[in-house]
N, CA, C and O atoms as a GROMACS GRO file, in nm:
protein
  316
    1MET      N    1   9.580   8.666   8.705
    1MET     CA    2   9.474   8.779   8.696
    1MET      C    3   9.456   8.779   8.544
    1MET      O    4   9.372   8.715   8.481
    2GLY      N    5   9.540   8.853   8.503
    2GLY     CA    6   9.525   8.906   8.364
    2GLY      C    7   9.457   8.806   8.251
    2GLY      O    8   9.371   8.868   8.189
    3LYS      N    9   9.468   8.697   8.215
    3LYS     CA   10   9.411   8.597   8.135
    3LYS      C   11   9.259   8.574   8.208
    3LYS      O   12   9.158   8.575   8.138
    4THR      N   13   9.254   8.550   8.371
    4THR     CA   14   9.112   8.574   8.375
    4THR      C   15   9.062   8.697   8.317
    4THR      O   16   8.978   8.677   8.229
    5VAL      N   17   9.088   8.807   8.338
    5VAL     CA   18   9.023   8.934   8.306
    5VAL      C   19   8.991   8.939   8.153
    5VAL      O   20   8.885   8.978   8.104
    6ASN      N   21   9.112   8.888   8.079
    6ASN     CA   22   9.086   8.918   7.952
    6ASN      C   23   8.940   8.772   7.840
    6ASN      O   24   8.869   8.787   7.741
    7SER      N   25   8.973   8.629   7.954
    7SER     CA   26   8.850   8.575   7.895
    7SER      C   27   8.662   8.651   7.930
    7SER      O   28   8.552   8.638   7.877
    8SER      N   29   8.718   8.727   8.044
    8SER     CA   30   8.571   8.805   8.118
    8SER      C   31   8.521   8.858   8.017
    8SER      O   32   8.413   8.833   7.961
    9VAL      N   33   8.653   8.982   7.975
    9VAL     CA   34   8.645   9.078   7.864
    9VAL      C   35   8.653   9.054   7.738
    9VAL      O   36   8.721   9.134   7.674
   10ASN      N   37   8.610   8.980   7.691
   10ASN     CA   38   8.641   8.943   7.536
   10ASN      C   39   8.623   9.017   7.429
   10ASN      O   40   8.524   9.026   7.357
   11ILE      N   41   8.750   9.083   7.421
   11ILE     CA   42   8.740   9.211   7.333
   11ILE      C   43   8.653   9.206   7.148
   11ILE      O   44   8.603   9.301   7.088
   12ARG      N   45   8.663   9.062   7.104
   12ARG     CA   46   8.608   9.066   7.009
   12ARG      C   47   8.477   9.017   7.039
   12ARG      O   48   8.445   8.917   6.975
   13SER      N   49   8.394   9.061   7.119
   13SER     CA   50   8.245   8.987   7.147
   13SER      C   51   8.161   9.078   6.986
   13SER      O   52   8.213   9.168   6.921
   14LYS      N   53   8.073   9.036   6.969
   14LYS     CA   54   7.950   9.093   6.877
   14LYS      C   55   7.905   9.174   6.890
   14LYS      O   56   7.861   9.229   6.789
   15THR      N   57   7.886   9.232   7.010
   15THR     CA   58   7.869   9.330   6.986
   15THR      C   59   7.934   9.485   7.010
   15THR      O   60   7.907   9.600   6.973
   16GLY      N   61   8.022   9.429   7.081
   16GLY     CA   62   8.132   9.538   7.111
   16GLY      C   63   8.152   9.656   7.212
   16GLY      O   64   8.224   9.754   7.226
   17TYR      N   65   8.053   9.597   7.271
   17TYR     CA   66   8.011   9.656   7.397
   17TYR      C   67   8.049   9.621   7.548
   17TYR      O   68   8.006   9.516   7.596
   18SER      N   69   8.126   9.704   7.622
   18SER     CA   70   8.235   9.626   7.744
   18SER      C   71   8.137   9.736   7.873
   18SER      O   72   8.083   9.846   7.866
   19GLY      N   73   8.152   9.633   7.983
   19GLY     CA   74   8.067   9.751   8.117
   19GLY      C   75   8.132   9.634   8.258
   19GLY      O   76   8.152   9.515   8.283
   20LEU      N   77   8.141   9.740   8.303
   20LEU     CA   78   8.226   9.721   8.450
   20LEU      C   79   8.054   9.743   8.512
   20LEU      O   80   7.960   9.821   8.497
   21VAL      N   81   8.092   9.600   8.600
   21VAL     CA   82   7.942   9.639   8.728
   21VAL      C   83   7.994   9.637   8.833
   21VAL      O   84   8.077   9.552   8.864
   22THR      N   85   7.959   9.719   8.899
   22THR     CA   86   8.038   9.734   9.024
   22THR      C   87   7.931   9.720   9.112
   22THR      O   88   7.819   9.766   9.091
   23GLY      N   89   7.981   9.629   9.253
   23GLY     CA   90   7.858   9.564   9.307
   23GLY      C   91   7.804   9.443   9.275
   23GLY      O   92   7.696   9.393   9.308
   24ALA      N   93   7.935   9.384   9.175
   24ALA     CA   94   7.869   9.256   9.084
   24ALA      C   95   7.815   9.138   9.255
   24ALA      O   96   7.696   9.158   9.280
   25ALA      N   97   7.856   9.075   9.317
   25ALA     CA   98   7.838   9.000   9.420
   25ALA      C   99   7.695   9.038   9.503
   25ALA      O  100   7.650   8.964   9.591
   26GLY      N  101   7.636   9.155   9.465
   26GLY     CA  102   7.515   9.187   9.503
   26GLY      C  103   7.418   9.162   9.438
   26GLY      O  104   7.421   9.117   9.323
   27PHE      N  105   7.291   9.193   9.523
   27PHE     CA  106   7.170   9.161   9.419
   27PHE      C  107   7.157   9.218   9.306
   27PHE      O  108   7.134   9.150   9.206
   28VAL      N  109   7.166   9.336   9.299
   28VAL     CA  110   7.141   9.360   9.148
   28VAL      C  111   7.230   9.362   9.054
   28VAL      O  112   7.201   9.358   8.935
   29GLY      N  113   7.384   9.371   9.114
   29GLY     CA  114   7.505   9.327   9.031
   29GLY      C  115   7.471   9.156   8.988
   29GLY      O  116   7.462   9.131   8.868
   30THR      N  117   7.452   9.042   9.087
   30THR     CA  118   7.448   8.940   9.047
   30THR      C  119   7.313   8.878   8.953
   30THR      O  120   7.294   8.760   8.923
   31HIS      N  121   7.246   8.973   8.926
   31HIS     CA  122   7.111   8.963   8.833
   31HIS      C  123   7.155   9.034   8.713
   31HIS      O  124   7.145   8.984   8.601
   32VAL      N  125   7.206   9.160   8.739
   32VAL     CA  126   7.226   9.215   8.532
   32VAL      C  127   7.335   9.163   8.488
   32VAL      O  128   7.332   9.145   8.366
   33SER      N  129   7.461   9.122   8.556
   33SER     CA  130   7.544   9.056   8.522
   33SER      C  131   7.553   8.985   8.422
   33SER      O  132   7.639   9.005   8.336
   34PRO      N  133   7.439   8.865   8.412
   34PRO     CA  134   7.451   8.759   8.343
   34PRO      C  135   7.342   8.775   8.229
   34PRO      O  136   7.356   8.715   8.122
   35ILE      N  137   7.248   8.846   8.251
   35ILE     CA  138   7.232   8.897   8.146
   35ILE      C  139   7.281   9.000   8.051
   35ILE      O  140   7.227   9.010   7.941
   36LEU      N  141   7.396   9.090   8.092
   36LEU     CA  142   7.443   9.136   7.991
   36LEU      C  143   7.562   9.084   7.916
   36LEU      O  144   7.626   9.130   7.821
   37LYS      N  145   7.575   8.937   8.010
   37LYS     CA  146   7.675   8.858   7.917
   37LYS      C  147   7.603   8.738   7.818
   37LYS      O  148   7.644   8.670   7.723
   38CYS      N  149   7.539   8.744   7.856
   38CYS     CA  150   7.415   8.648   7.744
   38CYS      C  151   7.383   8.731   7.643
   38CYS      O  152   7.329   8.673   7.548
   39HIS      N  153   7.399   8.856   7.632
   39HIS     CA  154   7.388   8.943   7.502
   39HIS      C  155   7.507   8.949   7.410
   39HIS      O  156   7.512   8.992   7.295
   40ASP      N  157   7.610   8.892   7.492
   40ASP     CA  158   7.728   8.858   7.419
   40ASP      C  159   7.791   9.014   7.428
   40ASP      O  160   7.805   9.081   7.326
   41ASP      N  161   7.825   9.062   7.554
   41ASP     CA  162   7.852   9.176   7.612
   41ASP      C  163   7.966   9.137   7.620
   41ASP      O  164   8.003   9.031   7.570
   42CYS      N  165   8.055   9.233   7.699
   42CYS     CA  166   8.156   9.194   7.789
   42CYS      C  167   8.188   9.272   7.911
   42CYS      O  168   8.232   9.386   7.907
   43VAL      N  169   8.155   9.179   8.063
   43VAL     CA  170   8.164   9.190   8.115
   43VAL      C  171   8.231   9.174   8.236
   43VAL      O  172   8.240   9.058   8.276
   44LEU      N  173   8.280   9.264   8.304
   44LEU     CA  174   8.425   9.230   8.436
   44LEU      C  175   8.330   9.299   8.555
   44LEU      O  176   8.302   9.419   8.559
   45GLY      N  177   8.301   9.234   8.618
   45GLY     CA  178   8.273   9.276   8.803
   45GLY      C  179   8.368   9.316   8.872
   45GLY      O  180   8.487   9.308   8.841
   46LEU      N  181   8.312   9.374   8.996
   46LEU     CA  182   8.400   9.512   9.087
   46LEU      C  183   8.320   9.500   9.192
   46LEU      O  184   8.210   9.548   9.166
   47ASP      N  185   8.327   9.442   9.338
   47ASP     CA  186   8.285   9.424   9.457
   47ASP      C  187   8.379   9.469   9.541
   47ASP      O  188   8.493   9.459   9.495
   48ASN      N  189   8.369   9.517   9.653
   48ASN     CA  190   8.468   9.522   9.783
   48ASN      C  191   8.416   9.443   9.885
   48ASN      O  192   8.465   9.458   9.997
   49PHE      N  193   8.310   9.347   9.866
   49PHE     CA  194   8.262   9.236   9.955
   49PHE      C  195   8.246   9.302  10.151
   49PHE      O  196   8.255   9.254  10.264
   50ASN      N  197   8.226   9.410  10.098
   50ASN     CA  198   8.146   9.454  10.248
   50ASN      C  199   8.095   9.381  10.285
   50ASN      O  200   8.073   9.275  10.226
   51ASN      N  201   8.039   9.424  10.454
   51ASN     CA  202   7.933   9.312  10.543
   51ASN      C  203   7.823   9.430  10.568
   51ASN      O  204   7.774   9.467  10.675
   52TYR      N  205   7.797   9.486  10.409
   52TYR     CA  206   7.621   9.510  10.446
   52TYR      C  207   7.482   9.417  10.391
   52TYR      O  208   7.361   9.408  10.410
   53TYR      N  209   7.567   9.372  10.330
   53TYR     CA  210   7.502   9.173  10.308
   53TYR      C  211   7.622   9.089  10.341
   53TYR      O  212   7.744   9.101  10.329
   54ASP      N  213   7.539   8.998  10.389
   54ASP     CA  214   7.629   8.869  10.435
   54ASP      C  215   7.760   8.784  10.328
   54ASP      O  216   7.752   8.694  10.245
   55PRO      N  217   7.891   8.880  10.389
   55PRO     CA  218   7.967   8.832  10.292
   55PRO      C  219   7.984   8.686  10.234
   55PRO      O  220   8.049   8.650  10.136
   56THR      N  221   7.899   8.602  10.332
   56THR     CA  222   7.960   8.449  10.257
   56THR      C  223   7.855   8.430  10.116
   56THR      O  224   7.893   8.360  10.022
   57LEU      N  225   7.729   8.495  10.113
   57LEU     CA  226   7.660   8.484  10.063
   57LEU      C  227   7.723   8.550   9.914
   57LEU      O  228   7.718   8.501   9.801
   58LYS      N  229   7.781   8.675   9.959
   58LYS     CA  230   7.848   8.773   9.810
   58LYS      C  231   7.946   8.663   9.768
   58LYS      O  232   7.964   8.652   9.646
   59ARG      N  233   8.004   8.590   9.838
   59ARG     CA  234   8.100   8.460   9.773
   59ARG      C  235   8.103   8.372   9.712
   59ARG      O  236   8.187   8.308   9.649
   60ALA      N  237   7.928   8.367   9.749
   60ALA     CA  238   7.883   8.224   9.679
   60ALA      C  239   7.789   8.250   9.502
   60ALA      O  240   7.749   8.176   9.412
   61CYS      N  241   7.791   8.414   9.534
   61CYS     CA  242   7.760   8.465   9.412
   61CYS      C  243   7.841   8.481   9.352
   61CYS      O  244   7.845   8.422   9.244
   62GLN      N  245   7.962   8.582   9.396
   62GLN     CA  246   8.045   8.524   9.345
   62GLN      C  247   8.113   8.389   9.212
   62GLN      O  248   8.151   8.401   9.095
   63VAL      N  249   8.104   8.288   9.289
   63VAL     CA  250   8.134   8.146   9.256
   63VAL      C  251   8.051   8.151   9.102
   63VAL      O  252   8.111   8.142   8.994
   64LEU      N  253   7.896   8.166   9.116
   64LEU     CA  254   7.831   8.141   9.035
   64LEU      C  255   7.846   8.203   8.914
   64LEU      O  256   7.828   8.150   8.804
   65LEU      N  257   7.902   8.389   8.948
   65LEU     CA  258   7.930   8.481   8.813
   65LEU      C  259   8.026   8.401   8.753
   65LEU      O  260   8.014   8.378   8.632
   66GLU      N  261   8.125   8.353   8.818
   66GLU     CA  262   8.265   8.316   8.767
   66GLU      C  263   8.228   8.237   8.693
   66GLU      O  264   8.305   8.233   8.597
   67LYS      N  265   8.107   8.132   8.679
   67LYS     CA  266   8.097   7.956   8.666
   67LYS      C  267   8.022   8.014   8.538
   67LYS      O  268   8.023   7.929   8.450
   68SER      N  269   7.943   8.159   8.491
   68SER     CA  270   7.874   8.206   8.374
   68SER      C  271   7.995   8.280   8.305
   68SER      O  272   7.966   8.336   8.199
   69GLY      N  273   8.113   8.288   8.344
   69GLY     CA  274   8.242   8.318   8.246
   69GLY      C  275   8.266   8.433   8.249
   69GLY      O  276   8.302   8.496   8.150
   70ILE      N  277   8.245   8.503   8.415
   70ILE     CA  278   8.262   8.652   8.442
   70ILE      C  279   8.295   8.687   8.587
   70ILE      O  280   8.226   8.681   8.689
   71PHE      N  281   8.443   8.730   8.561
   71PHE     CA  282   8.529   8.727   8.676
   71PHE      C  283   8.507   8.852   8.726
   71PHE      O  284   8.493   8.952   8.655
   72VAL      N  285   8.503   8.852   8.860
   72VAL     CA  286   8.486   8.938   8.950
   72VAL      C  287   8.610   8.990   9.054
   72VAL      O  288   8.655   8.915   9.142
   73VAL      N  289   8.663   9.146   9.030
   73VAL     CA  290   8.779   9.179   9.088
   73VAL      C  291   8.748   9.226   9.214
   73VAL      O  292   8.660   9.312   9.216
   74GLU      N  293   8.804   9.187   9.332
   74GLU     CA  294   8.806   9.234   9.472
   74GLU      C  295   8.848   9.367   9.492
   74GLU      O  296   8.970   9.368   9.510
   75GLY      N  297   8.798   9.483   9.495
   75GLY     CA  298   8.801   9.621   9.532
   75GLY      C  299   8.730   9.668   9.520
   75GLY      O  300   8.626   9.611   9.487
   76ASP      N  301   8.733   9.855   9.545
   76ASP     CA  302   8.703   9.914   9.596
   76ASP      C  303   8.694  10.019   9.489
   76ASP      O  304   8.806  10.046   9.446
   77ILE      N  305   8.580  10.101   9.421
   77ILE     CA  306   8.539  10.171   9.326
   77ILE      C  307   8.600  10.278   9.405
   77ILE      O  308   8.637  10.369   9.331
   78ASN      N  309   8.619  10.297   9.506
   78ASN     CA  310   8.688  10.461   9.580
   78ASN      C  311   8.822  10.456   9.578
   78ASN      O  312   8.876  10.566   9.585
   79ASP      N  313   8.896  10.357   9.570
   79ASP     CA  314   9.017  10.330   9.534
   79ASP      C  315   9.147  10.376   9.468
   79ASP      O  316   9.242  10.298   9.461
   0.00000   0.00000   0.00000
């Protein structure tokens, strides 16, 4: 997992900004994360994949984000 996180959060980005997007596989996170990544910002996603929305849809969003170079960690910000 370490190499995957490092590739998503490139410390040598042009802007120098890093962001943790919580709820990354949800509606807002799925749209915000790629925009941040397009600006050469470092983006790491976090989502607990709860069933508030269809978990299958969230997993599909996770795959799309990871294809864009955004790694999504499964976890809860409250832990």
